[in-house]
Residue, then its C-alpha position, 0 to 999 in steps of 0.5 A: x611793831x608800833x603798828x602790831x602793838x597798836x592793833x594788839x591794844x585796840x583789840x584788847x580794848x574792844x574785848x573789855x568793851x564787849x560784854x560776853x557770858x564769859x565775864x558775867x558778874x553776879x548782880x543784885x539790882x535794888x529798885x524802889x519800884x520794880x516793874x517785872x511786866x510779869x505780875x504786879x509792880x514790886x515796891x522795894x524789889x531785888x532782881x538777882x543776876x548770875x551768869x547772865x540770867x535772872x536768878x530771882x526776883x522778889x521784895x528786899x525782905x525776901x530776897x537777900x543778895x549774897x555778900x559777893x554780889x555787886x549791888x546797883x541801886x535805882x528808883x525804878x527798874x524795868x525790863x530792857x526796852x524792846x523796839x518792835x520794828x526798827x531799821x537801825x543797824x541797816x539805816x546808819x548814823x551817817x545818813x549817807x548812801x553807803x550806810x543806808x542799806x534798809x531797802x533795795x529798790x533795784x527790784x520790786x521783790x526780794x525776799x532772799x535779802x537777809x538782814x544779818x548780812x547788812x546789820x552793822x553792830x558797831x553803828x553809833x545809832x546801836x549804842x545811842x538806843x542802848x544808852x536809853x535803855x533799849x536792849x532789843x531790836x526787831x530790825x532789818x529791811x524796812x518799807x519802800x519796796x514791795x517785799x524788801x527783805x527779811x528782818x531779825x531780832x538782835x540785842x543792842x550789844x557786841x561788835x559782831x552781829x552774832x554776839x547779840x543775835x536772837x532770831x536771824x530770820x524773824x519776818x518777811x517785809x512787805x509794804x503795800x501802799x504809796x511807798x511800794x509804788x515804783x518810779x513812773x514806767x517800773x513795776x508796781x505802779x499801782x496798788x493793784x499791780x503790787x497786790x497782783x505781784x504779791x499774789x504771784x509770788x505766793x502762788x509760786x512759793x505754794x507750788x515750790x513748797x508743795x514740790x519740795x515736800x514730794x519725790x526727791x527726784x521731782x524736787x525743783x532746784x533750790x531757789x532763794x527767793x522761793x525758800x524764804x516765801x515757802x517758809x511763809x507759806x508754811x507759817x514758820x515766819x510771818x509777813x510783816x506788812x507795812x500799810x497805813x490806809x484803810x483800804x491797804x489794811x484790808x487788802x493785807x487781811x484779805x491776803x492773809x486769809x486767801x493764803x492762810x499765812x500769818x501776817x503782822x500789821x505794821x504802821x497801820x495808821x488807820x487801824x482805829x477805823x478798822x477795829x472790829x476787822x483787825x480783831x476778827x482777823x486775829x492779827x497783831x499790830x506794831x503800831x506806828x510811833x505815837x509822834x510820827x508825822x502825819x502825811x500821805x498814807x499816814x495823814x489819818x493817824x491818831x495818838x490815840x490809836x494805841x489805847x483804841x487797840x488796847x481797849x479792843x484787846x488786840x495785841x499790839x506794841x510800839x516801834x521806832x520805825x524808819x526815821x527819814x531825818x537825823x538822828x536816823x531813829x526815834x526812841x520807843x521810851x519817848x513814843x511810849x510815854x506819849x501814848x501813856x499820856x494819850x489814853x494808856x495807863x503807865x503799865x500798859x504803855x510800858x508793856x508796849x515796849x517790853x513784854x508785848x513787843x517781845x511776844x509779837x516778834x517771838x522773843x518773849x522767852x528770853x526778853x521782855x520781863x523780869x522772870x527767873x531764867x530770862x536773860x538779864x536785860x535791865x533798864x535803870x531809872x532815877x524817876x518815872x521813866x516817862x517823865x521828861x526829867x527822868x534818866x536812864x542811869x544804867x543798862x544791863x544786857x546779859x548781866x553786864x553793865x553796858x552803859x552807865x551814862x546818865x541819859 
């Protein structure tokens, strides 16, 4: 009986700590400055929230909260931050083999591996990011294999993956360069071999997709690997291609053109050397973390690449990426802050971790800006978000306060 009572109590506490639409509040967030990312900043602004959605945004003079609304106040209010590429939830807090599921190196090409089957919504790193205002992650299988698996878009909330899930199959993660090559004697051992294997997979997928759309009695047996890559061929989902050296970036652009598929460049340390080529290809970039350590394929990275991409009009966002040391993740708030000191304006830097990131990962209809009808995901600060002495004071997801620990 004692064990049963304890279990019941634990479940009750978990329910209280898990935000849900059923318990959504009516809230008014009043900020000295509100950055909606859908227009000019609003001085003395108010965001009204009802049933987990943004109801109205405007100046305090125009938007009067009803008496029943709970009022939260802050110096600065922004949309909840969006991490455009992470492995959090698959690469875990403990940094032990049992919680490092972001890449499986037993086989070079495994597009069928689903991020939703490995994501741990309860990992402490999810909460760690949430406390810094990160409310949405594009996460999943990361660099380290030719095709490591799928990615997903999820909110940093809930005890089950489905609670915060936005996009179950967002992109297919591909790596070209040193990180894609295997141990001696295993394929791929060189860049040419890796690209040949990728090309062969895409050719098979195109043939598979063509046959699947043909007469029913001629359709091939279902193949999970080819099912996923067929979606790439049909332009339903893009390839997320992790590339850093200029030669590998050009290879990725060549593959995209050859197979007429959508790609997103990831990492792209040498992107500043290929501005014209990337712009001509019309390909977005999820740029490496501003403070990433230079070495190997990333030896030529620059802290000013973000500014160069912005100047050229190339769509891009910032990311936390995969962190090999502990804590096992970077925080995009800090990466954007340094980018703001290296050529971006404040609002341009904020866009890289809000609306611009949301657009690239296909979640901008729900998150990334403060607009009526969108999810009520907000980050509240006691000062300039990019100042070291400022803190995140409150975080809301779906209109619920999920963190009020000052960070």
